[in-house]
C-alpha positions, 0 to 999 in steps of 0.5 A: 499500499501507498501512503502519503503519510504513516504515523510510527512508534505512537501511543494512539487514543483513537476518540472512543475506546479508554486506552490507547494502542501501540498502531500505525497509521497512514494517510492517503489524499484526505482520510486514514486508509490503514490502521494496524500493529507496527509488524504490518508496516513494512508493507506500507511506502510512506512519501513522509514517515512520522516517528511518533515515539513517546508523543500521543496520538489524538484526532484533532479536537472539534471546538464546540463554542467559538467566535474564531468567524471574526478572524476566519473573514480576515484574510490576515487571520484566517490561518486560525492560529489561537485554536490551531496550536491547542489541537483543534482541527474543526472550529463550530461558529455561529454562537451565541445567536450571532453568527455570519449571514447569509451562510452561503456567502461566507462558505464561499468567502472561506473557500475562496480564500482558504482557512487553517481549520475546518468549519462548521456554521450554525445560523444565530437567531438573533441574526435571523430575527434582527434580519426580520425585526431589527433589534426590537424588544417587540413580540414577534408576530406571526408573520415575523415568525413564519419569514423567520422561518424562512429565513432559517430553511435557506440558512440550513439548505445552504449548509448549516448544522442547526440554531444557536440562540444567546437568549441573555443577549439582545436580540434573542433575550427579547424572544418569548419560549415559544418564539424559539420553540417555533423556529427550532422545530424547523432546524428538527425537520432538518436534522439540525441541532440546537445550541443554546447560550441560557437565557440567564446564567445567574440571577439576571431575570428568570434565573438559572435553574429557570433557564435550564429547564427552557432549554430542555422546554425547547428540546421537548416540544421541538424533538430536537437535541438541545447543546447548552453551550458554556454551563456554569453557575456564575455569581455567588448568587447561583454558586454551588447550584450545578448538584440540581441542574444535573440532575435536572439534565439527568432526568432528562436524558433518561426521559429521551431528551438529547441534552448535553452541554460544553465547557472551558476549564477557566474561573472566569467568564467573559462578555462585553461590558455593555451585556454583562451589566447595563439593563436589556429594556435600556437598550432596546434599539441598539447603542443610540438607543441606551445614550437616549435614555441615559440622557433622559433625566426621568431614566437615567437614574434607574439605568444606573441602580440596575447596572449598579446590581448587576455589577453586584451580581457579577462578583464587583467591580474589581471583579470585572477586568478590562481585557479589550477596549478601542482605549489600549489604557484600559485594558488590564484594568478592573472596572472598580480601577477605572472608577477611582481614576476617573473619580466616579462610580463604578455604574457611571465609569460603566457609561463614560467608557461605553460612550465611545469604546466597544469594550470587553471583560473578563470576569471572575464569578465561578468557583471550581467545584461547580467546574470540576462537578460538571467536568465529570458528567458523561454529556460535557465536553470541552469547548473554548467559547474563545474570543480576543481578549480571554486567555482561553481562545488560545489555552483551553484544550491544553489547559483542560489537560494540563491541569485537570488531566494531568495536575488535578486528575479531575478526569482521565487522558481517554476521557478529556479525548474522547469528549473533545472528539468523538462526543463533539462531532456525534453531538453535532451529526459531523459523519466521518471525523472525531475519531480515527478509524480507517474510512474516516478524514485525517484531522490528526493531532500528535502532541508531548503529553509531558509539555503540551499546555497553555501560556496564556493568562489574563494579562498576556491572554495572546501566548499559543499553547505549546506542546503540539508536534503536528496537525494534520487536517483533512490529510495535509500537515498544518502544524509540523514539529511545533511550526505552521506550515502556512498551509491552509487546509481546513475546509467548510463542512456542509449538513 
């Protein structure tokens, strides 16, 4: 047999089994064509042989929740290196209810321009709602919903894998449960998935537990698999509710509702400052409308009061670290420090900054007991929620391996690999990826078990992870001997 790449002397975790095997893997064109014991490799003639002695070979990681779309549309960033060097070979984009629109246009762009990793595209409910209704807090009429269904069907026809919601964010937060169920039914008819940023991960509106119950209700009534993004207990009001959430989800699964979740291994969340602490009603219509209301003396104090409550809910002004802003002087300071510098209250400082800046924050508001509790569940997979300014964009998968597998032993190596590969592929119905099997696409990573770890942190969030020796995407080398090959080997995967 002739192959393009032959991997030998490897400790192979195939993404399914619970222990490694020493086997050789042959790759020809884009697929795995040979997996067998070392004694049979004499029959193989390879253009390139990789000796993986002392290294781990695994399926390429699949990241179910990213914001990589913001890099992939840029020809200078489309190599997707922050994700690639984590061992990620496929990123899912269009999360939190916000997606590139229309799918067909950006699918064509990616293939013409080239992309460094494979891409799976979701359709954002908020994006579709905005196309039909604008950024308005009004309830959708039957006509509005019918128009949204038509647009979602177009997106599914163009290759979208499902619908995401950002029910915490405007304009998704303005929708009621029945609207989402009706739209999810359209996705369900197309064998798609429902991916959700819950309506509340804390105690902002309905509360965390009711938000979980809403997600389960949507899955039950729309007859659609539900995937909860970045599952967490955010803020002291809801700490230690993980056991109750796990019980809810387990009971739903027993009843046949497919409920899964993803999680990043950090105790700080990240989002926009406006999204985190500004009242939703105040921003209906967009940022301009927000500041019209803020300048209205009949509304200003109400907005400030509710913003102050939300700051407390997030753990206090000293727990909100600015990680990205148009004014770089702000970066690295927390909201309390900035308010002291401006000689005003944290809530007043918020609006002073938002007037001329788009600001992202890291919010330190989770407890390790909830993090590890979720991590141990068989239906929780690894996901980065990778976005600019938070180290998770550069370090999620290696951090989970280094900290929670090797150091703290919360999960073992096979569980970490299986829940970063095959399980994610199964959840999103990605065919012939996520496992090392003959006939599957050759998305394969090889990393050093002793050095694979994250380097990015909250002060230096833009450091590539280390320890990845090889990344093979669609049968071609993207990383070789720890270096990027400058080859854009990714594909847009279609439903």
